[in-house]
N, C-alpha and C positions, 0 to 999 in steps of 0.2 A: 504494500500500499504506500501512497505517497506521504510526504512530510505534511504538517499542518499549513493550511492556507489562511494566513492572518492578514486582516486588512487594517491599514491605519486611515483613519478618516475624519472629517469636521465638516460642519456645516454653517451657513451664515443665514440669518433669518430677518424678515422684514417685521416692523411694529405694526400694530392695529392702526388704522386711521380712523379718526372720529371727531365729535364735537366736545368741547369742554369750555368752561368759563373762566377757569383760573388754574395756573400751574402750581405745582409744588409738591413736596414729598410725602405728604399725607393726604392727598386729594383723593376722594372716592369717585371713580367714573363708572357709570352703570353700564352694563354690556349693551344695552338698547342704544347707548350713543355712538357705538361703532358702526361706521358706514362702509369699512373695507376690512375684512378679516386678514390677519397676518398670514404669512406663507413663508416657505423656504426659497430663498434666493438662489443659493447654489450649494452643491455638495462636491467636495473633493476628496479623492481617496487614492491609495496606491497599495500594492501588495508588497509585503516584506520580501526583500530579496530582488525585487525589481526596481529600476530607476525611475520609471515614468510616473508621474502624478496626473491621473485622470480627473476630468471635471465635467460636471453637469450643472446646467443653470436653466431657471425659469424662462419662459416665453412671455415678455411683456405683462409680467405679474401673475402669469398662469404657471403653477409648478406640477400640473397633473402628470404630463409625459415624463418630466424629470423624476418625479417620485416613482413612477412605474418602472422607469429604466434603472434607477438605482435599486428598486426592489429585486430586480432580475440578477443584479450584480451581488447584492447581499447575500442571496441564497447560495451562493458559491462559497462564501466564506465560513471557515471553521470557528474563527473568533474575529470580532470586531473591536479594535482598539481606538478609543476616543478619551479626550480629557474632559471630565464632567459628563461623559457620554450616557451613563445611567439615568441622570436626572434631567438631562437636557436634549442632547442630540437624538438619542433612540426614541425618547418619549414624543419629540417633535415629529420625527419620521413616522412613527406609528400612528400619531394623531392625523397626519395628512394622508396616510394610507386609508384609515377609517373615514376621512372626509371625502376621499374620492372613490370609495367603495371597493377598494382592494382588499378583499376578504376572502378566504382566511389567508394569513401570512405566517411564516414559520417562526419557531422560537428562536431568536437570536441569541448566541452566546457572546456576551459583552465582556470586555476588559475595560476597567476605568482607571486611567493613570492618576486622576485626582484622588481617588480612594486609596490606591497604593501609597501616594504620598502622604496622606493624612495618617494612614495606619503605621506607617514606618519612620517618618521623619519629622523632626521638630523645627521644620524650616520658618522663617518669617513669614512667608505666604506660600500657599499652594497654588497659586495661579500659574498657567502654563508659561507665560512670559517671564516671571520671576524665577521659575525652576530651571528654565532654558539658560537664563543669563547667569544663574548662581552655578549651575553645574557645567555649562557648556560655553558660556561666554556669547550665546546667540540671543537674539530677540526677535519678537514679532515685527511686522512692518507698522510704521507710524500711519495712523489714520485718525479719523474723527467721526462723530455722529453725522456730520455733513455728508459723508460719503454715502450713508444709508438713505439719507433724504434724496441725494441726487439719484441713486439707484431706483428709489421708488417713484421718482417722477419720470423715469424712462430714459435716463441719460446712459447711452450705450457704453460710452467711454468710462464712466463710473462703475458700470457693471464689469467690464474688463479688470478694472482695478480691483474690484471686489473679489472676483475669482482669483486673481494673483495673490491677494491677501490671504485667501482661504488655502490656496496651494502651499504657500510658505508655512502656514500653521502646521499642515501635514508633514512637511519636511522636518520642521522642528520637533513635532510630536514623535516622529520615529526616532530621532536622535535621543529624546528624552526617554522614550520607552527602552532603547536599547541600554542607556545607562542605568535604569532602575529595574529592569526585568528580573535581575537575580534576587529581588527582594519580593518577587510575586510568586504566589503559590499557584502553579498552572491549573488551569480549568480544563485542559485537555492534555492526555498523555500521549506525546508525540511517539514513544516507543510503542505503544499498543496501536497508534495509528499506522506505524509501518508494519505491523504484523508480528511484532516481539512481545516477549513476556514482560510482565509488570515490574519486574526488577531492574529493566533498562531505565535510562534517564528519561523522565517525563518532559524535561525541557527541550532536549535536542534529540532523544531517540537513541544515543549511544549505548553500545553494550560494554564499553570499557569503563566499568564502575567498580568501586571497592567499598567495603564498610568502613566507615569512621568511627563509630561507637554505637552501644546498645544502650537503650533506656528502657524503664519499665513503667507502665501507666499505673494510676491509683488503683485500678482494678486488677492489676497484676499481669496485664498483656505486655508481652515482649514487642519492642518497636526497634527498628534498626535505621539508623541514620547512615546513607550512603552519599558517595561523592562521585560525581561524574569527572573522569580524567580528561575529558575533552573539553567541556565548558567550564569545569570547576565549581558548579553549582551543587547545592545539597538537596537531598529529598529523603523522605521516610517511607520506609515499607513495613508491614506486618510480618510476624515471624513465619507464617505459612509461605509467603512470598519469598522471603530470604531463604528458606529451606530449598525452594526450587532453583535459587541463584547458586546455592552450594552444589546441588546435584549438576548444575551445568559446569 
């Protein structure tokens, strides 16, 4: 079987357009005041291991075809990596699928780099821009809310700039993912995807592994911490799986 097919992706969204009397941080605007619903402007993505960053964009404010096209792409992914993707990107995408009547859709396996950062690191900020600058010396492209307003008004040059902005985020996100992925407990076992036994490396699928130490749980179950000689990452297997490793 083939290796895991992992997608790095990001989306940019348009605001609602509506009527209101006064701006402010605590102003309540009733949904009845909305005259044009928000939508997804563009989605950019790339496959880990490939160089090209792909892009999809709406058609004069209509995101139906873009959503459908990305749905076909997303079906190919074993995992979808996004920053704050679980609370933002994937829920936006599913919401637009529901709006356009694209039902049913598959259950996507997501990896959220924001959650990985919050669980593992005491950084000053967990925003993608900060993490990229802090760990890699990279940053997002400079932009302002004016770009979103220009895109929503139909400015094609602004739309191209928005797509470039989104593509750059995907490139940065992949580099951040590559730096912090060793702190991530994999959701997909690459070794099993390749057709190997469970004692192989779940991160890369390598058979070149060895035991680092043995631990005992509070219920008396043996767990063996293994190390992959190829990628250097750790993983834990139960005693029954470890016995299969010894037989091998």
